[in-house]
NULUMTOR-881603 format. One record per atom (N, C-alpha, C): residue number from 0; residue in one letter; atom name; x, y negated, z. Coordinates in Angstrom, 3 decimals, padded with zeros to 6 digits. Each point is the difference from the previous one (the first is absolute). Example, Ala and Ser with C-alpha at 12.3 -4.5 7.8 and 13.67 -1.06 7.14 Angstrom:
2
0;A;N;013.190;005.690;007.800
0;A;CA;-000.890;-001.190;000.000
0;A;C;000.900;-001.200;000.000
1;S;N;-000.350;-001.050;-000.720
1;S;CA;000.820;-001.190;000.060
1;S;C;-000.770;-001.090;000.730
***
This chain:
116
0;M;N;-012.169;-011.527;-041.384
0;M;CA;000.501;000.947;000.976
0;M;C;001.518;-000.143;000.082
1;P;N;000.560;-000.184;001.182
1;P;CA;001.441;-000.176;000.136
1;P;C;000.745;001.294;-000.317
2;M;N;001.270;-000.182;-000.436
2;M;CA;000.830;001.149;-000.352
2;M;C;000.229;000.897;001.208
3;F;N;000.203;-000.585;001.164
3;F;CA;000.195;000.742;001.230
3;F;C;-001.138;-000.352;000.937
4;P;N;-001.069;000.787;000.024
4;P;CA;-001.221;-000.356;000.729
4;P;C;000.233;-000.296;001.473
5;E;N;000.974;000.595;000.577
5;E;CA;000.211;-000.205;001.440
5;E;C;001.108;-001.013;000.261
6;G;N;000.322;-000.823;-000.958
6;G;CA;001.030;-000.999;000.184
6;G;C;001.283;000.397;-000.715
7;S;N;001.096;-000.572;000.439
7;S;CA;001.298;000.260;-000.615
7;S;C;000.444;001.438;000.237
8;P;N;000.715;000.555;-000.971
8;P;CA;000.503;001.356;000.200
8;P;C;001.062;000.007;001.097
9;D;N;000.120;001.105;000.658
9;D;CA;001.006;000.172;001.039
9;D;C;001.366;000.138;-000.676
10;M;N;000.838;-001.035;000.126
10;M;CA;001.300;-000.003;-000.667
10;M;C;000.864;001.169;000.465
11;Q;N;-000.074;000.337;001.264
11;Q;CA;000.793;001.119;000.503
11;Q;C;-000.414;001.296;-000.693
12;S;N;-001.293;000.175;-000.184
12;S;CA;-000.509;001.190;-000.680
12;S;C;000.455;000.026;-001.457
13;L;N;-000.050;-001.150;-000.660
13;L;CA;000.450;-000.081;-001.391
13;L;C;001.485;000.314;-000.111
14;L;N;000.792;-000.511;000.915
14;L;CA;001.438;000.279;-000.006
14;L;C;000.266;001.483;000.234
15;Q;N;-000.754;000.613;000.898
15;Q;CA;000.162;001.428;000.255
15;Q;C;-000.360;000.809;-001.243
16;Q;N;-001.068;-000.400;-000.681
16;Q;CA;-000.400;000.703;-001.211
16;Q;C;001.060;-000.153;-001.096
17;A;N;000.555;-001.199;-000.121
17;A;CA;001.044;-000.239;-000.998
17;A;C;001.247;000.821;000.317
18;T;N;000.358;000.066;001.254
18;T;CA;001.160;000.785;000.416
18;T;C;-000.230;001.480;-000.280
19;A;N;-001.197;000.487;000.290
19;A;CA;-000.323;001.408;-000.252
19;A;C;000.061;000.297;-001.501
20;M;N;-000.515;-000.906;-000.832
20;M;CA;000.045;000.197;-001.444
20;M;C;001.441;000.010;-000.498
21;Q;N;000.827;-000.890;000.537
21;Q;CA;001.398;-000.045;-000.396
21;Q;C;000.695;001.311;000.367
22;E;N;-000.278;000.525;001.182
22;E;CA;000.589;001.269;000.419
22;E;C;-000.456;001.135;-000.909
23;Q;N;-001.266;-000.020;-000.401
23;Q;CA;-000.513;001.032;-000.903
23;Q;C;000.671;-000.089;-001.371
24;L;N;000.207;-001.219;-000.484
24;L;CA;000.674;-000.177;-001.285
24;L;C;001.442;000.485;000.063
25;L;N;000.696;-000.301;001.084
25;L;CA;001.381;000.461;000.157
25;L;C;000.054;001.521;000.083
26;A;N;-000.944;000.599;000.701
26;A;CA;-000.054;001.462;000.102
26;A;C;-000.279;000.606;-001.374
27;A;N;-000.883;-000.625;-000.772
27;A;CA;-000.306;000.495;-001.341
27;A;C;001.225;-000.106;-000.903
28;Q;N;000.746;-001.094;000.109
28;Q;CA;001.237;-000.157;-000.767
28;Q;C;000.981;001.097;000.353
29;E;N;000.170;000.266;001.280
29;E;CA;000.916;001.040;000.466
29;E;C;-000.430;001.362;-000.534
30;E;N;-001.301;000.273;000.074
30;E;CA;-000.517;001.283;-000.484
30;E;C;000.246;000.146;-001.500
31;L;N;-000.219;-001.066;-000.751
31;L;CA;000.234;000.052;-001.441
31;L;C;001.469;000.200;-000.328
32;S;N;000.890;-000.627;000.742
32;S;CA;001.417;000.163;-000.305
32;S;C;000.465;001.422;000.290
33;N;N;-000.689;000.698;000.905
33;N;CA;000.356;001.385;000.317
33;N;C;-000.748;001.014;-000.866
34;A;N;-001.047;-000.426;-000.677
34;A;CA;-000.790;000.909;-000.834
34;A;C;000.795;000.397;-001.239
35;R;N;-000.286;001.173;-000.518
35;R;CA;000.620;000.472;-001.234
35;R;C;-001.105;000.323;-000.988
36;V;N;000.138;-000.532;-001.233
36;V;CA;-001.009;000.159;-001.035
36;V;C;000.706;000.518;-001.248
37;E;N;-000.599;001.008;-000.638
37;E;CA;000.635;000.611;-001.161
37;E;C;-000.694;-000.403;-001.289
38;G;N;000.787;-000.043;-001.047
38;G;CA;-000.506;-000.196;-001.351
38;G;C;000.737;000.965;-000.901
39;S;N;-000.556;000.285;-001.169
39;S;CA;000.669;000.957;-000.885
39;S;C;-000.240;-000.362;-001.452
40;A;N;000.789;000.656;-000.862
40;A;CA;-000.134;-000.175;-001.446
40;A;C;000.414;001.307;-000.665
41;G;N;-000.425;000.156;-001.239
41;G;CA;000.371;001.194;-000.749
41;G;C;-000.577;001.270;000.606
42;G;N;-001.214;-000.104;000.523
42;G;CA;-000.622;001.174;000.591
42;G;C;000.715;000.484;001.248
43;G;N;000.636;-000.930;000.717
43;G;CA;000.694;000.358;001.240
43;G;C;001.474;000.309;-000.194
44;L;N;000.510;-000.173;-001.220
44;L;CA;001.423;000.263;-000.235
44;L;C;000.885;-001.038;000.673
45;V;N;-000.516;-001.207;000.155
45;V;CA;000.713;-001.051;000.720
45;V;C;-000.932;-000.500;001.095
46;K;N;000.516;000.005;001.229
46;K;CA;-000.792;-000.460;001.148
46;K;C;000.783;-001.083;000.729
47;A;N;-000.711;-001.068;000.322
47;A;CA;000.594;-001.106;000.740
47;A;C;-000.762;-000.154;001.303
48;T;N;000.733;-000.268;001.057
48;T;CA;-000.619;-000.263;001.295
48;T;C;000.421;-001.392;000.434
49;V;N;-000.987;-000.792;000.391
49;V;CA;000.262;-001.350;000.476
49;V;C;-000.576;-000.144;001.405
50;S;N;000.502;-000.994;000.716
50;S;CA;-000.600;-000.335;001.285
50;S;C;-001.314;-000.708;-000.278
51;G;N;-000.799;-000.175;001.029
51;G;CA;-001.256;-000.712;-000.157
51;G;C;000.188;-001.435;-000.440
52;T;N;001.218;-000.516;000.146
52;T;CA;000.291;-001.362;-000.436
52;T;C;000.618;-000.026;-001.389
53;G;N;000.104;001.191;-000.649
53;G;CA;000.454;000.055;-001.381
53;G;C;001.471;000.261;-000.210
54;D;N;000.774;000.221;001.059
54;D;CA;001.428;000.279;-000.162
54;D;C;000.203;001.449;-000.420
55;L;N;000.775;000.223;-001.047
55;L;CA;000.289;001.348;-000.479
55;L;C;000.862;000.713;001.039
56;V;N;-000.475;001.171;000.474
56;V;CA;000.742;000.734;001.026
56;V;C;000.440;001.382;-000.467
57;D;N;-000.584;000.513;-001.100
57;D;CA;000.395;001.313;-000.505
57;D;C;-000.411;000.118;-001.460
58;L;N;000.793;000.754;-000.742
58;L;CA;-000.275;000.236;-001.408
58;L;C;000.383;001.438;-000.304
59;T;N;-000.931;000.773;-000.556
59;T;CA;000.247;001.392;-000.347
59;T;C;-000.200;000.170;-001.499
60;I;N;001.012;000.577;-000.663
60;I;CA;-000.047;000.190;-001.447
60;I;C;000.195;001.482;-000.296
61;D;N;-000.977;000.595;-000.676
61;D;CA;000.110;001.395;-000.398
61;D;C;001.117;000.114;-001.041
62;P;N;000.903;000.967;000.157
62;P;CA;001.128;000.133;-000.931
62;P;C;-000.411;000.144;-001.469
63;Q;N;-001.182;000.503;-000.275
63;Q;CA;-000.380;000.204;-001.403
63;Q;C;-000.195;-001.307;-000.764
64;V;N;-000.101;-001.137;000.689
64;V;CA;-000.125;-001.272;-000.713
64;V;C;001.341;-000.709;-000.151
65;C;N;001.070;000.651;000.414
65;C;CA;001.342;-000.594;-000.076
65;C;C;000.692;000.394;-001.301
66;D;N;-000.410;-000.624;-001.091
66;D;CA;000.596;000.242;-001.312
66;D;C;000.995;-001.132;-000.270
67;P;N;001.309;000.318;-000.057
67;P;CA;000.990;-001.060;-000.219
67;P;C;-000.195;-000.752;-001.314
68;D;N;-000.677;000.618;-000.955
68;D;CA;-000.229;-000.665;-001.284
68;D;C;-001.276;-000.842;-000.004
69;D;N;-000.747;000.034;001.116
69;D;CA;-001.256;-000.759;000.065
69;D;C;-000.170;-000.626;001.385
70;T;N;000.922;-000.858;000.347
70;T;CA;-000.080;-000.659;001.309
70;T;C;-001.130;-001.018;000.040
71;E;N;-000.444;-000.464;-001.157
71;E;CA;-001.077;-000.988;-000.048
71;E;C;-001.308;000.573;000.559
72;T;N;-000.310;001.227;-000.346
72;T;CA;-001.215;000.635;000.522
72;T;C;000.091;000.154;001.511
73;L;N;001.150;000.416;000.492
73;L;CA;000.193;000.142;001.448
73;L;C;-000.184;-001.348;000.690
74;A;N;000.587;-001.040;-000.560
74;A;CA;-000.148;-001.340;000.581
74;A;C;-001.465;-000.418;000.023
75;D;N;-000.730;000.277;-001.080
75;D;CA;-001.421;-000.333;-000.049
75;D;C;-000.785;000.749;001.066
76;L;N;000.318;001.280;000.194
76;L;CA;-000.687;000.801;001.020
76;L;C;000.300;-000.526;001.401
77;V;N;001.252;-000.377;000.238
77;V;CA;000.362;-000.546;001.313
77;V;C;-000.756;-001.299;000.254
78;L;N;-000.016;-000.884;-000.976
78;L;CA;-000.729;-001.258;000.160
78;L;C;-001.486;000.248;000.240
79;A;N;-000.586;000.927;-000.744
79;A;CA;-001.420;000.291;000.162
79;A;C;-000.289;000.565;001.389
80;A;N;000.857;000.877;000.497
80;A;CA;-000.201;000.589;001.328
80;A;C;000.132;-001.056;001.090
81;V;N;000.982;-000.878;-000.130
81;V;CA;000.188;-001.062;000.992
81;V;C;-001.178;-000.966;-000.025
82;R;N;-000.459;-000.356;-001.180
82;R;CA;-001.179;-000.884;-000.101
82;R;C;-001.236;000.651;000.602
83;D;N;-000.179;001.296;-000.256
83;D;CA;-001.143;000.724;000.547
83;D;C;000.055;-000.004;001.521
84;A;N;001.170;000.265;000.549
84;A;CA;000.149;000.003;001.459
84;A;C;-000.250;-001.389;000.570
85;A;N;000.528;-001.033;-000.657
85;A;CA;-000.189;-001.371;000.486
85;A;C;-001.474;-000.399;-000.038
86;E;N;-000.707;000.391;-001.064
86;E;CA;-001.438;-000.294;-000.079
86;E;C;-000.760;000.731;001.105
87;N;N;000.375;001.249;000.261
87;N;CA;-000.643;000.759;001.073
87;N;C;000.271;-000.646;001.356
88;A;N;001.220;-000.496;000.200
88;A;CA;000.340;-000.676;001.254
88;A;C;-000.795;-001.294;000.144
89;Q;N;-000.129;-000.743;-001.088
89;Q;CA;-000.757;-001.254;000.045
89;Q;C;-001.467;000.268;000.319
90;R;N;-000.540;001.052;-000.599
90;R;CA;-001.391;000.377;000.265
90;R;C;-000.170;000.393;001.474
91;K;N;000.954;000.765;000.524
91;K;CA;-000.053;000.409;001.406
91;K;C;000.066;-001.223;000.918
92;A;N;000.876;-000.941;-000.319
92;A;CA;000.129;-001.213;000.808
92;A;C;-001.284;-000.820;-000.045
93;A;N;-000.594;-000.124;-001.183
93;A;CA;-001.240;-000.762;-000.131
93;A;C;-001.123;000.651;000.791
94;E;N;-000.076;001.336;-000.049
94;E;CA;-001.028;000.708;000.765
94;E;C;000.191;-000.208;001.493
95;Q;N;001.259;000.095;000.438
95;Q;CA;000.279;-000.156;001.427
95;Q;C;-000.327;-001.414;000.460
96;M;N;000.359;-000.988;-000.791
96;M;CA;-000.278;-001.377;000.380
96;M;C;-001.509;-000.254;-000.009
97;S;N;-000.712;000.600;-000.959
97;S;CA;-001.445;-000.158;-000.065
97;S;C;-000.657;000.605;001.236
98;E;N;000.494;001.156;000.440
98;E;CA;-000.532;000.619;001.214
98;E;C;000.262;-000.894;001.210
99;L;N;001.185;-000.586;000.034
99;L;CA;000.382;-000.844;001.130
99;L;C;-000.848;-001.260;000.066
100;T;N;-000.256;-000.590;-001.157
100;T;CA;-000.757;-001.255;-000.025
100;T;C;-001.494;000.236;-000.163
101;G;N;-000.394;001.260;-000.142
101;G;CA;-001.413;000.312;-000.154
101;G;C;-000.567;-000.526;-001.294
102;G;N;000.861;-000.111;-001.018
102;G;CA;-000.461;-000.497;-001.287
102;G;C;-000.214;-001.498;-000.006
103;F;N;000.418;-000.699;001.043
103;F;CA;-000.171;-001.448;000.108
103;F;C;000.642;-000.686;-001.194
104;G;N;-000.753;-000.866;-000.634
104;G;CA;000.544;-000.779;-001.108
104;G;C;-000.018;000.724;-001.326
105;G;N;-000.679;001.121;-000.112
105;G;CA;-000.105;000.683;-001.293
105;G;C;001.232;000.816;-000.301
106;E;N;000.744;-000.396;-001.026
106;E;CA;001.150;000.770;-000.434
106;E;C;001.121;-000.086;001.015
107;A;N;000.871;001.013;-000.044
107;A;CA;001.164;000.016;000.873
107;A;C;000.933;-001.148;-000.414
108;P;N;000.735;-000.564;000.966
108;P;CA;000.908;-001.093;-000.332
108;P;C;001.161;000.500;-000.834
109;D;N;000.716;-000.936;-000.630
109;D;CA;001.217;000.336;-000.737
109;D;C;001.033;000.411;001.041
110;L;N;000.257;001.299;000.098
110;L;CA;000.852;000.524;001.064
110;L;C;001.448;-000.474;-000.137
111;G;N;000.404;-000.376;-001.211
111;G;CA;001.341;-000.530;-000.168
111;G;C;000.206;-001.271;000.806
112;K;N;-001.065;-000.778;000.150
112;K;CA;000.089;-001.237;000.756
112;K;C;000.040;000.270;001.499
113;L;N;-000.411;001.201;000.405
113;L;CA;000.006;000.355;001.421
113;L;C;001.272;000.750;000.385
114;G;N;000.914;000.156;-000.949
114;G;CA;001.227;000.704;000.296
114;G;C;-000.087;001.490;-000.277
115;F;N;-001.055;000.445;-000.682
115;F;CA;-000.135;001.423;-000.313
115;F;C;000.688;000.277;-001.291
***
């Protein structure tokens, strides 16, 4: 049985589909760059907000964790909150890309390679 039962695929149709997919990917990238995703540490004492592409855009630190004699704990909480937010952003990006591609190809692609 031939791959295309009715003959060769319509190249114009394939090009239109490719163009539409490219536009959808660009729109998804734009949406992710505008999205805001939060992460936290220390029971919410430190909160980090990143864009959907993982850029840190806000950091909130509860004053009770600001001990001048223990800056190491504060640094650890900040790192944990930023990592949590980045993981949440990566998960959101993977979900969005999976929805866009309809789960095509199994796992979501490495978004870093796509500019995310």
